C-alpha positions in Angstrom: 17.8 55.6 -38.7 15.0 53.4 -37.9 13.4 53.3 -34.6 13.5 50.1 -32.5 9.5 49.7 -31.7 9.6 49.9 -28.1 9.3 46.4 -26.0 6.4 44.7 -23.9 6.0 43.7 -20.5 3.5 41.3 -18.9 1.3 43.1 -18.8 1.4 44.3 -22.2 1.2 41.0 -23.0 -1.8 39.6 -20.9 -3.3 42.8 -22.0 -2.9 41.5 -25.8 -4.3 38.3 -24.6 -7.1 39.3 -22.9 -8.1 42.3 -25.0 -7.9 40.0 -28.0 -10.0 36.9 -26.4 -12.7 39.4 -25.1 -13.9 41.2 -27.9 -17.8 40.9 -29.1 -18.1 37.5 -28.3 -18.9 37.5 -25.1 -21.9 39.9 -25.3 -23.6 37.8 -27.4 -22.8 34.2 -25.9 -25.6 33.5 -23.3 -27.9 33.6 -26.6 -25.2 31.9 -29.5 -25.1 29.1 -26.8 -28.5 28.1 -26.0 -29.5 28.2 -30.3 -27.6 25.2 -29.9 -27.9 23.3 -26.5 -29.0 22.8 -23.5 -27.3 23.4 -20.1 -26.2 20.0 -19.2 -25.1 20.0 -23.0 -23.7 23.8 -22.2 -21.5 22.6 -19.3 -19.9 19.4 -20.9 -18.9 21.8 -23.4 -17.3 23.9 -21.4 -15.6 20.9 -19.7 -14.2 19.7 -23.4 -13.4 23.6 -24.3 -11.1 23.7 -20.8 -9.1 21.4 -20.8 -8.5 21.6 -25.1 -7.9 24.9 -25.0 -5.9 24.7 -21.7 -4.0 22.8 -24.1 -3.1 24.4 -26.5 -2.3 27.7 -24.2 0.4 25.3 -22.6 1.9 24.4 -26.1 1.7 27.4 -26.8 3.9 28.9 -23.7 6.0 24.9 -24.5 6.9 26.2 -28.1 7.6 30.3 -26.8 10.3 28.9 -24.3 11.7 25.9 -26.5 11.6 27.5 -30.0 12.3 31.0 -28.7 14.3 32.0 -32.5 10.7 31.2 -33.8 8.9 35.0 -33.1 6.9 35.5 -36.3 4.4 34.0 -34.7 1.5 30.2 -34.7 2.5 29.7 -38.5 6.3 29.6 -37.9 5.6 26.4 -35.8 3.9 25.0 -38.7 6.9 25.6 -41.1 9.5 24.5 -38.7 7.8 21.1 -38.1 6.2 20.4 -41.4 7.4 22.6 -44.1 7.0 26.0 -46.5 3.2 25.3 -47.7 1.8 23.7 -44.2 3.7 27.1 -42.8 1.9 29.2 -45.4 -1.1 27.7 -44.9 -1.0 28.6 -41.2 -0.1 32.2 -41.8 -3.4 32.2 -44.4 -5.8 31.1 -42.3 -4.7 32.9 -39.7 -5.2 36.1 -41.4 -7.8 35.4 -42.7 -9.5 34.5 -39.9 -8.9 38.0 -38.3 -10.6 40.1 -41.3 -13.4 38.3 -41.4 -13.3 38.3 -37.7 -13.3 42.0 -38.3 -17.1 42.2 -41.0 -18.3 39.8 -37.8 -17.2 42.3 -35.0 -18.3 45.0 -37.6 -22.1 43.7 -38.2 -22.1 43.2 -34.4 -21.3 47.0 -33.0 -23.5 48.1 -35.7 -26.6 45.8 -34.4 -25.9 46.8 -30.5 -26.2 50.2 -32.3 -29.3 49.6 -33.6 -30.0 49.6 -30.1 -29.7 53.0 -29.7 -30.2 54.1 -33.2 -32.8 51.4 -35.2 -31.9 52.3 -38.6 -29.0 50.4 -38.3 -31.7 47.3 -37.7 -29.4 44.3 -37.5 -25.9 45.5 -38.7 -26.4 44.1 -41.7 -28.1 46.9 -43.8 -27.1 49.2 -45.9 -26.8 52.7 -43.2 -25.1 49.8 -41.0 -22.7 48.7 -44.2 -22.3 52.3 -45.1 -20.8 53.5 -41.7 -19.7 50.5 -41.1 -17.2 51.5 -44.1 -16.3 54.8 -42.9 -15.5 53.6 -39.4 -13.2 50.6 -41.4 -11.4 53.3 -43.5 -11.2 55.6 -40.2 -9.2 53.8 -38.4 -6.7 52.8 -41.7 -5.7 55.9 -42.2 -5.1 56.8 -38.2 -3.2 53.8 -38.4 -1.4 54.6 -41.4 -0.1 57.4 -39.7 1.3 55.8 -36.6 -0.3 53.9 -33.9 2.7 52.4 -32.6 0.8 52.8 -29.2 -1.5 50.1 -29.6 -0.8 48.0 -26.6 -1.2 50.9 -24.9 -5.0 51.6 -25.9 -5.5 48.3 -26.1 -5.0 48.2 -22.1 -6.9 51.2 -21.5 -10.3 49.1 -23.4 -9.7 45.8 -21.7 -9.9 47.5 -18.0 -13.1 49.5 -19.7 -14.8 46.1 -20.7 -13.8 44.2 -17.9 -15.9 46.7 -15.8 -19.1 45.5 -17.0 -18.6 42.4 -17.7 -17.6 42.1 -14.2 -20.8 44.2 -12.7 -22.7 42.1 -15.3 -22.2 38.6 -13.5 -22.3 40.1 -9.9 -26.3 41.3 -10.9 -26.9 38.3 -12.3 -25.8 35.5 -9.8 -28.8 38.3 -7.7 -31.3 36.5 -9.6 -30.2 33.3 -10.3 -32.7 31.0 -10.2 -32.0 26.6 -9.5 -34.9 25.8 -10.9 -35.2 28.1 -14.3 -30.9 26.1 -14.7 -32.1 23.1 -14.5 -35.6 23.4 -16.5 -35.7 20.6 -19.8 -31.6 20.9 -18.2 -30.6 18.5 -21.8 -32.6 20.4 -23.9 -35.1 17.1 -25.0 -37.7 18.8 -24.5 -36.3 20.9 -28.1 -36.0 18.6 -30.5 -35.1 21.1 -32.7 -30.9 20.8 -30.8 -31.5 17.4 -31.5 -29.3 14.4 -29.3 -26.9 15.9 -26.5 -24.1 14.7 -28.3 -25.4 16.5 -31.0 -25.8 19.8 -29.0 -22.4 19.3 -27.5 -20.4 19.4 -30.9 -22.9 21.9 -32.7 -21.8 24.5 -30.2 -18.1 24.1 -29.6 -17.2 26.4 -33.1 -18.6 29.3 -30.4 -16.2 28.6 -27.9 -13.5 28.6 -30.0 -14.5 31.9 -31.3 -14.4 33.3 -28.0 -11.0 32.0 -27.4 -9.6 33.3 -30.5 -6.9 35.7 -29.8 -5.3 32.6 -27.0 -1.9 33.0 -29.0 -1.8 37.0 -29.1 0.7 37.0 -27.3 2.5 34.8 -29.4 2.0 37.0 -32.8 3.7 39.7 -30.8 6.5 37.8 -28.9 9.5 39.0 -30.8 8.0 42.8 -29.0 8.0 41.4 -26.3 10.5 43.0 -23.3 11.2 38.5 -21.7 10.5 35.9 -24.1 9.1 33.5 -20.7 6.0 36.0 -20.3 4.5 35.2 -23.6 3.7 31.8 -22.2 3.2 33.7 -18.7 0.4 36.0 -21.1 -1.3 33.4 -22.7 -2.2 30.7 -19.5 -2.9 33.5 -16.9 -5.0 35.0 -19.7 -6.4 32.0 -21.1 -7.8 31.4 -17.0 -8.8 34.7 -16.4 -11.1 34.3 -19.5 -12.6 31.2 -19.6 -13.5 32.4 -15.5 -15.5 35.1 -16.9 -17.1 33.0 -19.9 -18.2 30.3 -17.9 -20.0 32.6 -15.2 -21.5 34.6 -17.6 -22.9 31.5 -19.8 -23.8 29.9 -16.6 -25.7 32.0 -14.9 -27.8 33.4 -18.0 -28.9 30.5 -17.7 -30.3 30.7 -14.3 -32.4 34.1 -15.5 -34.1 32.9 -18.4 -35.1 29.4 -20.2 -33.2 27.8 -23.3 -36.0 29.1 -25.5 -36.3 32.6 -23.9 -32.4 32.9 -24.8 -32.3 31.2 -28.1 -34.7 34.2 -29.0 -33.0 36.5 -28.0 -31.4 38.8 -30.1 -27.7 40.2 -30.2 -25.6 41.7 -27.9 -27.7 38.9 -26.0 -26.0 39.5 -22.2 -28.2 42.9 -22.9 -31.6 41.3 -22.5 -30.6 39.2 -19.5 -29.3 42.0 -17.7 -32.3 44.2 -18.6 -34.7 40.9 -17.9 -32.9 41.4 -13.8 -32.7 44.9 -13.7 -34.6 46.9 -16.2 -33.2 49.3 -19.6 -30.7 50.6 -18.1 -29.0 47.4 -17.9 -29.3 46.7 -21.9 -27.8 50.2 -22.1 -25.0 49.3 -19.4 -24.1 46.2 -22.3 -24.2 48.0 -25.3 -22.1 50.1 -24.3 -19.8 47.7 -22.9 -19.9 46.1 -25.8 -18.6 49.5 -27.9 -16.3 49.8 -26.0 -15.2 46.9 -25.9 -15.5 46.5 -30.2 -13.1 50.2 -30.4 -10.8 48.2 -28.9 -10.8 45.1 -30.8 -10.9 46.4 -34.0 -8.0 48.9 -33.4 -5.8 45.5 -31.7 -7.3 43.5 -34.9 -7.0 45.8 -37.4 -3.4 45.6 -36.4 -2.6 42.5 -35.9 -4.0 41.8 -39.6 -1.1 43.9 -40.3 1.4 42.6 -38.0 0.1 38.7 -39.6 1.0 39.7 -43.0 4.2 41.8 -42.3 5.4 38.8 -40.2 5.3 36.5 -42.8 6.6 38.4 -45.6 10.0 39.1 -43.6 11.1 35.7 -43.6 9.8 35.2 -46.8 6.5 33.0 -46.5 4.9 35.7 -47.8 5.6 38.1 -51.0 7.7 40.5 -50.9 5.8 43.4 -51.3 3.7 43.0 -48.2 6.9 43.9 -46.6 7.2 47.4 -47.4 6.2 49.7 -44.2 5.7 53.9 -44.7 7.5 56.2 -43.4 5.9 55.7 -39.9 6.9 52.2 -39.8 3.2 51.2 -40.2 3.2 48.0 -42.9 1.2 49.9 -45.0 0.4 46.7 -48.2 -0.3 44.3 -45.6 -3.0 46.9 -44.1 -4.1 48.5 -47.8 -4.8 44.1 -48.4 -6.4 43.4 -45.3 -9.2 46.0 -45.0 -9.9 46.2 -48.5 -10.9 42.4 -48.0 -12.3 44.0 -45.1 -14.8 46.3 -47.6 -15.8 43.2 -50.0 -17.2 40.8 -47.0 -19.1 44.6 -45.7 -20.4 45.1 -49.1 -21.0 41.0 -49.2 -23.1 40.5 -46.1 -25.4 43.4 -47.8 -26.7 41.3 -50.3 -26.4 38.2 -48.8 -27.2 39.2 -45.4 -25.4 37.3 -43.9 -24.8 37.3 -39.9 -23.0 38.0 -37.0 -23.1 34.2 -36.5 -22.4 32.7 -39.7 -19.3 35.2 -40.2 -18.2 34.1 -36.4 -18.5 30.0 -37.9 -16.2 31.2 -41.2 -13.8 32.6 -38.8 -13.8 30.0 -36.6 -13.2 27.1 -39.1 -10.8 29.4 -40.7 -7.9 29.6 -37.4 -8.4 25.0 -37.2 -5.9 25.1 -39.2 -3.3 27.0 -38.1 -4.1 25.6 -34.0 -3.6 22.0 -34.7 -0.3 22.2 -36.7 0.7 24.6 -33.6 -0.4 21.4 -31.1 1.0 18.9 -33.7 4.5 20.8 -34.2 4.6 20.6 -30.1 4.1 17.0 -30.4 6.6 16.5 -33.0 9.5 17.7 -30.0 8.2 16.3 -27.9 8.5 12.9 -30.1 11.6 13.1 -31.3 13.3 14.2 -27.7 14.1 18.1 -29.8 15.4 20.9 -26.7 14.2 17.7 -24.0 18.0 16.4 -23.6 17.8 17.7 -20.3 14.8 17.7 -18.9 13.2 13.9 -19.7 10.4 14.3 -17.3 9.0 17.5 -19.0 9.1 15.5 -22.6 6.4 13.0 -21.2 4.4 15.7 -19.8 4.4 17.5 -22.8 3.6 14.7 -25.2 0.4 13.9 -23.1 -0.2 18.0 -22.7 0.4 18.5 -27.1 -1.7 15.1 -28.0 -4.4 16.5 -26.1 -4.0 20.0 -28.2 -4.4 18.0 -31.4 -6.8 15.5 -31.0 -9.1 18.4 -29.6 -8.1 21.0 -32.9 -9.2 17.6 -34.5 -12.0 17.2 -32.5 -13.3 20.4 -34.1 -12.9 20.4 -37.0 -15.2 17.4 -37.5 -17.7 20.3 -35.3 -17.8 22.6 -37.4 -18.8 20.4 -39.9 -18.9 19.9 -43.8 -19.9 22.9 -44.5 -17.0 25.0 -43.0 -14.9 22.4 -44.2 -15.7 23.4 -48.2 -16.5 27.0 -47.3 -12.5 27.3 -45.8 -10.6 25.1 -48.7 -12.9 28.0 -51.2 -10.8 30.9 -48.7 -7.7 28.5 -48.8 -7.3 28.1 -52.4 -6.3 32.0 -53.3 -3.9 31.6 -51.4 -1.7 29.0 -53.8 -1.0 32.3 -55.8 0.6 34.2 -53.5 2.8 31.0 -51.9 3.9 31.0 -55.5 4.8 34.2 -55.9 6.7 34.1 -52.4 8.7 31.0 -53.7 9.7 32.5 -57.2 11.2 35.2 -55.7 13.6 33.2 -53.5 14.2 30.8 -56.8 12.6 28.1 -55.3 10.8 25.4 -56.6 7.0 26.3 -55.8 5.4 22.4 -54.4 7.4 18.9 -53.3 5.0 16.3 -54.3 3.3 15.9 -51.3 2.4 19.7 -51.2 1.2 19.1 -54.9 -1.6 16.2 -53.4 -2.4 18.8 -50.6 -3.2 21.9 -52.7 -5.2 19.2 -55.0 -7.4 18.2 -52.3 -8.1 22.1 -51.2 -9.0 23.2 -55.2 -11.3 20.0 -55.3 -13.1 21.2 -52.5 -12.9 25.3 -53.1 -15.1 23.8 -56.2 -17.3 21.8 -54.6 -17.9 24.8 -51.8 -18.6 27.3 -55.4 -21.7 24.5 -56.3 -22.4 24.7 -53.1 -22.9 28.3 -53.0 -24.5 28.3 -56.9 -26.9 25.8 -55.5 -28.2 26.8 -52.4 -26.5 23.8 -50.4 -24.1 25.9 -48.9 -24.4 29.4 -48.0 -22.5 32.1 -46.0 
């Protein structure tokens, strides 16, 4: 007899949201931001991000309450509103973003271990890739044995990694200097940064990266004890993480100047705290990051498999991805995800991909799921669907969904043509999986409109291949 998975309470759902968002990104935030912008542009960027991401958080909250039957994660919204292929593309893009994010976590993990063991270098040399591969498959076989207590493990690691972050904020606040913070406030003395709006645009993918996971409760919504807790966990988790991120970023800019922050190695929080309290500060952040990444790798490994498995259950993905082993772990989905992580780990060795380049690629892949979720919420509002007895809420939700949709479009622009083309290259193979799933259902593969969309994706993929071959593009 099948065992019913344990239901997740509000605290566990909040931990899933916070734990998914606070992975490794925050520990490299000071350098990642300073490499793209000065203090003034960074503040503008955070303001745009706060409004856009809060709107997106409210979108997920509204959809969780208004469409409780859509409990398979964010891709279900794209499918319900815009058809089978858009739903599939959202699931595919979200899944790719998740496992590429895990590749970046491995690079950052062994870059951090390089503080203690120099043999690992920047996390993308041969010893680091070999060690990362051993960890990858160790986690894989651990999960295959049935780690159903992942939510509890995630809760413990979330609490553990918040401790060094809060200590960092307190210690760096005591060393904050206004004259350092306001020096070259608009970054105009650094010509490589460009104008203020160019700086804002360049930093936007970093801000999205540190908020990936905001939809974590939605992915597990079918397992929630109470459906309304999904939306509450999303908003509570977002507000808490936003506060921590802004404090870490802004306080660092009052300790070291923009060029000094931009020149730090990652995890750059370690360099900032070392400047304030000495070497033990770097050690503290390094340990905190290792704990954080350990929890994130476990939760995102499970999430990668959960995305494919949920999509296969409602026939969006091919049927072979439904298969669970005797311990109710989606084994085929896990093998496929971790096999691709292994492939990209090897590619980082030959391509020398850095944490930041993988970060940008993972972020660009999740923009499609975010856009279609916001667009679906906007569509519900414009149609008046589920708002028959709540006209006031309808007007409010239309405004919120419109802001979230425009923000998603802005992010695509901010990412630039390079990541649009690289995303197309990764989306293109998905057409084969979609075709297989449709044929298994005895359904026509593409509608007329979908054929046009697939043609554009394939064209983008061909341009990306040419760009990589010619050196115009790089991972």
